[in-house]
Structures are given as structure tokens and as C-alpha cells.
C-alpha positions as CSV (number, residue, x, y, z in Angstrom):
1,M,-0.2,-0.1,0.1
2,K,1.0,3.6,-1.2
3,P,2.5,5.2,2.4
4,A,0.8,8.7,2.6
5,W,4.0,10.0,2.4
6,S,8.0,9.6,0.9
7,V,11.3,11.0,1.3
8,C,13.0,12.8,-2.4
9,D,16.5,14.2,-2.7
10,D,15.3,17.5,-1.8
11,G,12.6,16.4,0.8
12,I,9.3,14.9,1.7
13,L,6.2,14.5,-0.5
14,L,3.3,14.2,1.2
15,H,-0.4,12.9,0.0
16,I,-3.2,14.9,1.3
17,R,-6.6,15.0,1.2
18,L,-8.0,17.9,1.7
19,T,-11.3,19.5,2.6
20,P,-12.0,23.3,2.0
21,N,-14.9,25.4,3.5
22,A,-14.4,23.8,6.2
23,R,-15.4,25.4,10.3
24,K,-12.1,25.1,11.3
25,S,-8.8,24.9,9.5
26,E,-6.2,21.2,11.2
27,L,-4.3,18.6,9.9
28,G,-6.1,15.0,9.9
29,Q,-5.3,11.9,11.1
30,I,-3.6,9.5,8.1
31,T,-7.0,7.8,5.6
32,N,-7.0,5.6,3.4
33,I,-7.8,6.9,0.4
34,D,-8.9,3.6,-1.4
35,D,-7.1,0.3,-1.2
36,T,-4.4,1.3,-3.2
37,A,-3.8,4.7,-0.8
38,H,-2.8,6.8,2.2
39,A,-3.3,9.7,2.3
40,L,-3.2,13.5,5.2
41,S,-6.3,14.8,6.3
42,A,-6.1,18.5,6.7
43,R,-9.4,20.9,6.8
44,V,-9.2,24.5,5.7
45,T,-11.7,27.1,6.4
46,A,-11.3,28.9,2.9
47,R,-13.2,28.2,0.1
48,P,-11.7,25.5,-3.1
49,E,-11.8,29.1,-5.5
50,K,-9.7,30.9,-7.5
51,G,-6.2,28.3,-5.8
52,K,-7.6,30.1,-1.9
53,A,-7.7,26.6,-0.1
54,N,-4.3,26.0,-1.9
55,T,-2.6,28.8,-0.9
56,A,-4.6,27.9,3.0
57,L,-3.0,24.3,3.2
58,I,0.4,25.9,2.1
59,A,0.1,28.2,5.1
60,L,-1.7,25.6,7.7
61,L,1.7,22.9,6.7
62,A,4.2,25.7,6.8
63,K,2.7,26.0,10.5
64,Q,2.3,23.1,11.8
65,F,5.8,21.8,9.9
66,K,7.8,25.0,11.3
67,R,8.4,25.5,7.9
68,P,8.8,29.4,5.4
69,K,5.4,28.6,3.1
70,S,8.3,29.3,0.5
71,S,9.6,25.6,0.8
72,I,6.3,24.0,0.3
73,L,5.0,24.0,-3.1
74,L,1.2,22.3,-4.7
75,E,2.7,19.4,-7.1
76,K,-0.3,17.1,-8.4
77,G,-3.7,18.5,-7.3
78,H,-4.4,22.3,-7.7
79,A,-8.0,21.7,-8.8
80,S,-8.5,18.2,-7.0
81,R,-9.3,17.1,-3.3
82,L,-6.6,15.5,-3.7
83,K,-3.3,16.8,-3.5
84,T,0.7,15.9,-3.4
85,V,2.9,18.9,-2.1
86,R,6.7,18.9,-1.7
87,I,8.0,20.0,1.2
88,R,11.8,21.3,0.7
89,V,14.4,20.5,3.5
90,E,17.2,18.8,4.1
91,G,19.8,17.5,6.8
92,E,18.9,17.0,10.4
93,A,15.1,19.5,9.5
94,K,14.3,16.8,6.6
95,S,15.7,13.9,10.0
96,Q,13.3,15.6,12.2
97,L,10.2,16.0,9.8
98,T,10.6,12.2,8.6
99,R,10.3,11.2,12.5
100,Q,7.5,13.0,13.0
101,L,5.5,12.1,10.3
102,E,6.4,8.6,10.8
103,A,4.9,9.2,14.6
104,W,1.6,10.6,12.7
105,P,-1.6,9.0,14.3
106,H,-3.1,6.9,11.5
107,E,-6.9,6.6,11.2
108,R,-8.3,2.7,13.1
109,N,-9.6,0.5,11.3
110,P,-13.2,-1.4,12.5
111,D,-12.4,-4.6,13.2
């Protein structure tokens, strides 16, 4: 199964399922998208028009992971709820972000 994130040469690729127009902006659990992939769930208060939700997502990620907004790039999914974001980071900061993502809570599967 495809994980919600992966390490690349210049940082981390993060797969996100975005819900715009939410009551509160927040990052949630890592959830199953389908039988083959996971994504980090995210909610933003911005509407999905003229890139406002994407901009809000980048601001939310920058705040959560303590990175400058300029280091976060939307790679795929500009007009989709499923997005791939590149967080450019190197060295010890990359290791720290990797550890943080490894400890991120996963959605519990019902038994």
C-alpha cells in the first residue's frame, strides 16, 4: 500500500486529502484513500476558488511543520481534493520531519 509520504532528494512528498470550506483549519489523521493508498487528511476554512484553499493548505503545513511557506510546493492536484505537496527540507530538519510523520496518528480500521 502506498504510504501518505515519501522521502525524495530535496525533501518530503506528502499526499493529502483536502476538505475546503471547513469550520476549522487543521491536519487530521492519515487515512485510507482506497485499497492502494493513504493520505494525510487536512481541512481549511478557505473556499475552493481561485486557489484560496491551496494557499490556505500551504500556510497550514508551514505552521504545523515550522517551515517557511516558500519551501512548500503544490506538485499535483491543483483542482482536486487529492494533492501531492513537496516540502523542501535538508539535513537534520529532514530527519526531524521524517520522525514527526512516522509518529503521525493513523485512522483506526474498524474490526
